[in-house]
TITORKE-787305 format. One record per residue: residue number from 1; x, y, z of N, C-alpha, C in turn. Coordinates in steps of 0.02 Angstrom, whole numbers. Layout:
BEGIN
+-----+--------+--------+--------+--------+--------+--------+--------+--------+--------+
:   n :    nc1 :    nc2 :    nc3 :   cac1 :   cac2 :   cac3 :    cc1 :    cc2 :    cc3 :
+-----+--------+--------+--------+--------+--------+--------+--------+--------+--------+
: NUM :      X :      Y :      Z :      X :      Y :      Z :      X :      Y :      Z :
...
+-----+--------+--------+--------+--------+--------+--------+--------+--------+--------+
This chain:
BEGIN
+-----+--------+--------+--------+--------+--------+--------+--------+--------+--------+
:   n :    nc1 :    nc2 :    nc3 :   cac1 :   cac2 :   cac3 :    cc1 :    cc2 :    cc3 :
+-----+--------+--------+--------+--------+--------+--------+--------+--------+--------+
:   1 :   6118 :   5793 :  14798 :   6150 :   5736 :  14766 :   6104 :   5703 :  14716 :
:   2 :   6041 :   5720 :  14720 :   5995 :   5696 :  14669 :   5935 :   5743 :  14669 :
:   3 :   5908 :   5753 :  14610 :   5853 :   5800 :  14603 :   5785 :   5771 :  14621 :
:   4 :   5779 :   5705 :  14612 :   5715 :   5673 :  14623 :   5724 :   5614 :  14670 :
:   5 :   5681 :   5608 :  14719 :   5684 :   5551 :  14764 :   5665 :   5488 :  14725 :
:   6 :   5687 :   5431 :  14748 :   5670 :   5369 :  14713 :   5595 :   5360 :  14706 :
:   7 :   5574 :   5330 :  14651 :   5504 :   5314 :  14641 :   5481 :   5266 :  14695 :
:   8 :   5422 :   5275 :  14719 :   5396 :   5232 :  14773 :   5398 :   5158 :  14754 :
:   9 :   5395 :   5144 :  14689 :   5397 :   5074 :  14667 :   5466 :   5043 :  14681 :
:  10 :   5517 :   5085 :  14687 :   5585 :   5061 :  14701 :   5596 :   5045 :  14775 :
:  11 :   5553 :   5070 :  14819 :   5564 :   5064 :  14891 :   5578 :   4993 :  14914 :
:  12 :   5544 :   4942 :  14888 :   5560 :   4874 :  14913 :   5633 :   4854 :  14902 :
:  13 :   5665 :   4881 :  14850 :   5736 :   4864 :  14838 :   5783 :   4904 :  14882 :
:  14 :   5758 :   4955 :  14916 :   5800 :   4997 :  14959 :   5816 :   4965 :  15025 :
:  15 :   5805 :   4901 :  15032 :   5825 :   4864 :  15091 :   5882 :   4816 :  15075 :
:  16 :   5898 :   4807 :  15012 :   5951 :   4763 :  14990 :   6017 :   4802 :  14991 :
:  17 :   6063 :   4780 :  15034 :   6126 :   4817 :  15044 :   6162 :   4831 :  14979 :
:  18 :   6168 :   4783 :  14935 :   6205 :   4793 :  14873 :   6171 :   4844 :  14827 :
:  19 :   6105 :   4842 :  14825 :   6067 :   4890 :  14785 :   6076 :   4961 :  14811 :
:  20 :   6069 :   4968 :  14877 :   6074 :   5035 :  14907 :   6145 :   5062 :  14900 :
:  21 :   6195 :   5020 :  14910 :   6264 :   5042 :  14902 :   6277 :   5066 :  14831 :
:  22 :   6250 :   5030 :  14783 :   6257 :   5051 :  14712 :   6223 :   5118 :  14701 :
:  23 :   6163 :   5126 :  14728 :   6128 :   5190 :  14721 :   6166 :   5247 :  14755 :
:  24 :   6196 :   5233 :  14813 :   6237 :   5284 :  14846 :   6294 :   5306 :  14801 :
:  25 :   6326 :   5259 :  14769 :   6380 :   5276 :  14723 :   6355 :   5318 :  14665 :
:  26 :   6297 :   5302 :  14639 :   6266 :   5341 :  14586 :   6250 :   5411 :  14610 :
:  27 :   6223 :   5417 :  14671 :   6207 :   5483 :  14698 :   6270 :   5525 :  14705 :
:  28 :   6323 :   5493 :  14727 :   6387 :   5528 :  14735 :   6412 :   5554 :  14668 :
:  29 :   6407 :   5512 :  14616 :   6428 :   5532 :  14549 :   6384 :   5588 :  14521 :
:  30 :   6319 :   5581 :  14529 :   6272 :   5630 :  14502 :   6274 :   5695 :  14542 :
:  31 :   6293 :   5691 :  14604 :   6291 :   5749 :  14647 :   6357 :   5783 :  14659 :
:  32 :   6403 :   5777 :  14612 :   6470 :   5806 :  14621 :   6467 :   5881 :  14639 :
:  33 :   6423 :   5918 :  14606 :   6419 :   5990 :  14620 :   6396 :   6003 :  14692 :
:  34 :   6348 :   5963 :  14714 :   6324 :   5970 :  14783 :   6378 :   5952 :  14834 :
:  35 :   6418 :   5901 :  14818 :   6472 :   5881 :  14863 :   6524 :   5936 :  14866 :
:  36 :   6541 :   5965 :  14809 :   6590 :   6021 :  14809 :   6564 :   6078 :  14852 :
:  37 :   6501 :   6095 :  14843 :   6472 :   6149 :  14883 :   6473 :   6133 :  14957 :
:  38 :   6454 :   6072 :  14975 :   6454 :   6052 :  15045 :   6524 :   6055 :  15074 :
:  39 :   6573 :   6028 :  15038 :   6642 :   6030 :  15063 :   6668 :   6101 :  15069 :
:  40 :   6650 :   6144 :  15022 :   6672 :   6214 :  15026 :   6644 :   6247 :  15089 :
:  41 :   6581 :   6233 :  15103 :   6551 :   6261 :  15163 :   6583 :   6233 :  15226 :
:  42 :   6592 :   6167 :  15228 :   6617 :   6134 :  15288 :   6692 :   6146 :  15300 :
:  43 :   6729 :   6169 :  15251 :   6799 :   6184 :  15261 :   6810 :   6258 :  15279 :
:  44 :   6756 :   6296 :  15280 :   6760 :   6367 :  15297 :   6746 :   6376 :  15372 :
:  45 :   6796 :   6396 :  15411 :   6785 :   6404 :  15483 :   6729 :   6453 :  15501 :
:  46 :   6714 :   6500 :  15456 :   6663 :   6550 :  15470 :   6592 :   6521 :  15469 :
:  47 :   6584 :   6460 :  15444 :   6517 :   6431 :  15438 :   6497 :   6391 :  15500 :
:  48 :   6540 :   6386 :  15549 :   6525 :   6345 :  15607 :   6492 :   6385 :  15662 :
:  49 :   6448 :   6353 :  15700 :   6431 :   6282 :  15697 :   6391 :   6267 :  15634 :
:  50 :   6394 :   6205 :  15612 :   6361 :   6184 :  15551 :   6323 :   6118 :  15561 :
:  51 :   6269 :   6111 :  15525 :   6229 :   6050 :  15525 :   6213 :   6035 :  15452 :
:  52 :   6217 :   5971 :  15434 :   6193 :   5953 :  15367 :   6146 :   5894 :  15372 :
:  53 :   6096 :   5894 :  15329 :   6045 :   5841 :  15330 :   6010 :   5839 :  15263 :
:  54 :   5971 :   5787 :  15253 :   5929 :   5781 :  15194 :   5857 :   5771 :  15219 :
:  55 :   5814 :   5747 :  15177 :   5743 :   5740 :  15196 :   5735 :   5697 :  15259 :
:  56 :   5767 :   5640 :  15261 :   5760 :   5596 :  15318 :   5824 :   5592 :  15360 :
:  57 :   5881 :   5606 :  15330 :   5943 :   5606 :  15367 :   5981 :   5541 :  15367 :
:  58 :   5970 :   5499 :  15315 :   6004 :   5434 :  15315 :   6045 :   5423 :  15251 :
:  59 :   6016 :   5434 :  15193 :   6048 :   5416 :  15131 :   6098 :   5470 :  15108 :
:  60 :   6074 :   5526 :  15086 :   6120 :   5579 :  15064 :   6162 :   5604 :  15121 :
:  61 :   6132 :   5610 :  15180 :   6169 :   5630 :  15239 :   6222 :   5577 :  15256 :
:  62 :   6205 :   5514 :  15249 :   6252 :   5460 :  15262 :   6312 :   5462 :  15215 :
:  63 :   6299 :   5478 :  15152 :   6353 :   5483 :  15103 :   6400 :   5540 :  15121 :
:  64 :   6371 :   5599 :  15134 :   6413 :   5657 :  15151 :   6449 :   5645 :  15217 :
:  65 :   6416 :   5615 :  15266 :   6449 :   5599 :  15329 :   6508 :   5553 :  15318 :
:  66 :   6499 :   5503 :  15275 :   6553 :   5456 :  15260 :   6612 :   5494 :  15229 :
:  67 :   6598 :   5541 :  15184 :   6652 :   5579 :  15153 :   6688 :   5622 :  15204 :
:  68 :   6651 :   5656 :  15246 :   6682 :   5699 :  15297 :   6724 :   5657 :  15344 :
:  69 :   6695 :   5603 :  15369 :   6732 :   5560 :  15415 :   6794 :   5530 :  15381 :
:  70 :   6786 :   5509 :  15319 :   6843 :   5481 :  15283 :   6898 :   5533 :  15272 :
:  71 :   6879 :   5594 :  15256 :   6929 :   5647 :  15247 :   6962 :   5666 :  15313 :
:  72 :   6927 :   5655 :  15368 :   6957 :   5667 :  15434 :   7003 :   5611 :  15455 :
:  73 :   7002 :   5556 :  15418 :   7046 :   5500 :  15434 :   7013 :   5445 :  15475 :
:  74 :   6947 :   5447 :  15482 :   6912 :   5395 :  15520 :   6919 :   5328 :  15484 :
:  75 :   6924 :   5275 :  15523 :   6927 :   5207 :  15495 :   6859 :   5189 :  15466 :
:  76 :   6860 :   5146 :  15416 :   6797 :   5123 :  15386 :   6749 :   5095 :  15438 :
:  77 :   6775 :   5059 :  15487 :   6733 :   5029 :  15538 :   6695 :   5084 :  15576 :
:  78 :   6727 :   5140 :  15588 :   6694 :   5196 :  15623 :   6641 :   5227 :  15578 :
:  79 :   6655 :   5233 :  15514 :   6606 :   5262 :  15467 :   6545 :   5216 :  15464 :
:  80 :   6557 :   5152 :  15460 :   6501 :   5103 :  15458 :   6460 :   5108 :  15522 :
:  81 :   6493 :   5110 :  15578 :   6458 :   5114 :  15643 :   6417 :   5179 :  15648 :
:  82 :   6445 :   5234 :  15624 :   6409 :   5298 :  15624 :   6346 :   5292 :  15582 :
:  83 :   6352 :   5264 :  15523 :   6295 :   5255 :  15478 :   6241 :   5212 :  15511 :
:  84 :   6261 :   5158 :  15543 :   6213 :   5112 :  15574 :   6173 :   5145 :  15629 :
:  85 :   6199 :   5198 :  15659 :   6162 :   5234 :  15711 :   6097 :   5264 :  15683 :
:  86 :   6095 :   5274 :  15618 :   6035 :   5303 :  15586 :   5975 :   5257 :  15593 :
:  87 :   5986 :   5193 :  15601 :   5930 :   5146 :  15606 :   5881 :   5164 :  15661 :
:  88 :   5906 :   5177 :  15720 :   5863 :   5196 :  15776 :   5827 :   5262 :  15763 :
:  89 :   5862 :   5309 :  15735 :   5831 :   5373 :  15719 :   5777 :   5365 :  15666 :
:  90 :   5788 :   5321 :  15618 :   5738 :   5310 :  15566 :   5676 :   5276 :  15594 :
:  91 :   5683 :   5234 :  15644 :   5624 :   5204 :  15676 :   5583 :   5258 :  15709 :
:  92 :   5616 :   5304 :  15744 :   5581 :   5360 :  15776 :   5549 :   5406 :  15723 :
:  93 :   5584 :   5416 :  15668 :   5558 :   5457 :  15613 :   5495 :   5425 :  15584 :
:  94 :   5496 :   5360 :  15574 :   5438 :   5324 :  15548 :   5379 :   5330 :  15596 :
:  95 :   5392 :   5323 :  15661 :   5339 :   5331 :  15711 :   5309 :   5401 :  15707 :
:  96 :   5352 :   5452 :  15698 :   5328 :   5520 :  15692 :   5285 :   5528 :  15629 :
:  97 :   5308 :   5499 :  15573 :   5270 :   5503 :  15511 :   5201 :   5471 :  15519 :
:  98 :   5198 :   5414 :  15552 :   5134 :   5380 :  15563 :   5087 :   5423 :  15604 :
:  99 :   5113 :   5456 :  15656 :   5072 :   5499 :  15698 :   5051 :   5563 :  15662 :
: 100 :   5097 :   5591 :  15624 :   5085 :   5654 :  15589 :   5040 :   5647 :  15528 :
: 101 :   5045 :   5589 :  15495 :   5008 :   5578 :  15432 :   4968 :   5513 :  15436 :
: 102 :   4918 :   5510 :  15478 :   4880 :   5448 :  15487 :   4846 :   5425 :  15422 :
: 103 :   4829 :   5471 :  15378 :   4797 :   5452 :  15315 :   4846 :   5418 :  15267 :
: 104 :   4909 :   5421 :  15281 :   4960 :   5391 :  15237 :   4983 :   5323 :  15264 :
: 105 :   4944 :   5294 :  15309 :   4964 :   5232 :  15342 :   4983 :   5177 :  15292 :
: 106 :   4943 :   5167 :  15242 :   4956 :   5114 :  15193 :   5022 :   5126 :  15156 :
: 107 :   5032 :   5188 :  15134 :   5093 :   5205 :  15098 :   5154 :   5197 :  15143 :
: 108 :   5148 :   5219 :  15206 :   5203 :   5213 :  15253 :   5220 :   5140 :  15266 :
: 109 :   5170 :   5098 :  15271 :   5183 :   5027 :  15283 :   5220 :   4996 :  15224 :
: 110 :   5202 :   5015 :  15162 :   5237 :   4989 :  15103 :   5310 :   5014 :  15101 :
: 111 :   5322 :   5072 :  15128 :   5388 :   5103 :  15125 :   5428 :   5095 :  15188 :
: 112 :   5399 :   5069 :  15241 :   5431 :   5069 :  15307 :   5498 :   5033 :  15308 :
: 113 :   5504 :   4977 :  15275 :   5568 :   4940 :  15277 :   5624 :   4982 :  15246 :
: 114 :   5608 :   5016 :  15191 :   5659 :   5058 :  15158 :   5676 :   5119 :  15200 :
: 115 :   5626 :   5146 :  15234 :   5638 :   5206 :  15275 :   5686 :   5190 :  15333 :
: 116 :   5676 :   5135 :  15367 :   5715 :   5121 :  15427 :   5781 :   5084 :  15413 :
: 117 :   5789 :   5057 :  15353 :   5849 :   5017 :  15338 :   5912 :   5059 :  15338 :
: 118 :   5958 :   5043 :  15383 :   6024 :   5075 :  15386 :   6073 :   5021 :  15407 :
: 119 :   6077 :   4970 :  15365 :   6117 :   4912 :  15381 :   6192 :   4926 :  15374 :
: 120 :   6232 :   4905 :  15421 :   6304 :   4915 :  15416 :   6333 :   4889 :  15350 :
: 121 :   6307 :   4833 :  15325 :   6331 :   4805 :  15263 :   6324 :   4854 :  15205 :
: 122 :   6271 :   4894 :  15206 :   6261 :   4943 :  15152 :   6319 :   4992 :  15149 :
: 123 :   6337 :   5021 :  15205 :   6392 :   5069 :  15206 :   6458 :   5035 :  15191 :
: 124 :   6468 :   4975 :  15216 :   6530 :   4939 :  15202 :   6537 :   4926 :  15127 :
: 125 :   6483 :   4907 :  15095 :   6485 :   4895 :  15022 :   6496 :   4961 :  14984 :
: 126 :   6464 :   5014 :  15007 :   6474 :   5079 :  14976 :   6547 :   5100 :  14981 :
: 127 :   6577 :   5093 :  15040 :   6647 :   5112 :  15050 :   6693 :   5070 :  15006 :
: 128 :   6680 :   5006 :  15000 :   6720 :   4963 :  14956 :   6715 :   4986 :  14884 :
: 129 :   6654 :   5001 :  14862 :   6643 :   5025 :  14794 :   6678 :   5093 :  14784 :
: 130 :   6672 :   5136 :  14835 :   6702 :   5202 :  14832 :   6778 :   5196 :  14824 :
: 131 :   6809 :   5154 :  14864 :   6882 :   5146 :  14861 :   6903 :   5114 :  14795 :
: 132 :   6864 :   5068 :  14769 :   6879 :   5037 :  14705 :   6877 :   5088 :  14649 :
: 133 :   6830 :   5134 :  14653 :   6821 :   5184 :  14601 :   6869 :   5243 :  14608 :
: 134 :   6876 :   5267 :  14670 :   6912 :   5330 :  14682 :   6980 :   5322 :  14716 :
: 135 :   6994 :   5265 :  14743 :   7057 :   5253 :  14777 :   7055 :   5273 :  14850 :
: 136 :   7045 :   5337 :  14863 :   7045 :   5362 :  14931 :   7000 :   5423 :  14935 :
: 137 :   6986 :   5443 :  14996 :   6945 :   5504 :  15005 :   6982 :   5565 :  14980 :
: 138 :   7047 :   5568 :  14993 :   7087 :   5624 :  14969 :   7088 :   5627 :  14893 :
: 139 :   7094 :   5569 :  14860 :   7094 :   5568 :  14787 :   7027 :   5590 :  14760 :
: 140 :   6973 :   5569 :  14792 :   6906 :   5590 :  14770 :   6900 :   5666 :  14776 :
: 141 :   6919 :   5693 :  14834 :   6915 :   5766 :  14844 :   6957 :   5802 :  14791 :
: 142 :   7015 :   5776 :  14777 :   7058 :   5807 :  14726 :   7024 :   5806 :  14658 :
: 143 :   6989 :   5752 :  14642 :   6954 :   5747 :  14578 :   6898 :   5798 :  14572 :
: 144 :   6875 :   5824 :  14628 :   6824 :   5876 :  14629 :   6853 :   5946 :  14629 :
: 145 :   6920 :   5950 :  14629 :   6952 :   6015 :  14635 :   6954 :   6039 :  14707 :
: 146 :   6946 :   5992 :  14753 :   6944 :   6008 :  14825 :   7001 :   5972 :  14860 :
: 147 :   7060 :   5974 :  14831 :   7117 :   5937 :  14857 :   7136 :   5956 :  14928 :
: 148 :   7117 :   6014 :  14951 :   7133 :   6036 :  15019 :   7076 :   6023 :  15068 :
: 149 :   7026 :   5986 :  15047 :   6967 :   5974 :  15090 :   6987 :   5941 :  15155 :
: 150 :   7029 :   5890 :  15152 :   7048 :   5855 :  15214 :   7083 :   5902 :  15262 :
: 151 :   7129 :   5942 :  15236 :   7165 :   5990 :  15278 :   7117 :   6040 :  15308 :
: 152 :   7071 :   6065 :  15268 :   7022 :   6114 :  15292 :   6976 :   6085 :  15345 :
: 153 :   6952 :   6024 :  15333 :   6907 :   5992 :  15382 :   6944 :   5978 :  15447 :
: 154 :   7005 :   5953 :  15441 :   7044 :   5939 :  15501 :   7057 :   6001 :  15542 :
: 155 :   7069 :   6057 :  15508 :   7083 :   6120 :  15542 :   7023 :   6144 :  15583 :
: 156 :   6962 :   6132 :  15557 :   6903 :   6158 :  15593 :   6870 :   6106 :  15638 :
: 157 :   6883 :   6042 :  15627 :   6846 :   5991 :  15665 :   6887 :   5949 :  15713 :
: 158 :   6952 :   5949 :  15706 :   6994 :   5908 :  15750 :   7033 :   5951 :  15798 :
: 159 :   7042 :   5926 :  15858 :   7085 :   5959 :  15907 :   7152 :   5924 :  15908 :
: 160 :   7204 :   5963 :  15917 :   7272 :   5934 :  15919 :   7285 :   5898 :  15983 :
+-----+--------+--------+--------+--------+--------+--------+--------+--------+--------+
């Protein structure tokens, strides 16, 4: 969804829900090809079981998770709650980084707030922006040429 991770100088702003939600929207727009590829893979029953993740598993993964959950018909409240679960995982990830890279202690401390931040408000703002721009998850998928994504995901991920 993006070729380059944010500059370390940007990290202090990655704790502000409105800033992060805006960046998520930008990543979604810039990463259309990656989203198409991910949806194509995830709608193919032959690819299961499947796992998707990014470097840390919160931002790009959170965006794709929101799309998948939205296409499955999950309520926004459920998508927000799912995203917020990343906070605990990010705390454990930061602890692992500190243990694994003790020489990077100063850098990790400067970046720690951005690393662990997974505020529900961020995802709620992203979803509001998403709906304002795209209308619905189905409309977004259709704009990517993936109009059958919801049907495909439901067929492989939901039980009747």
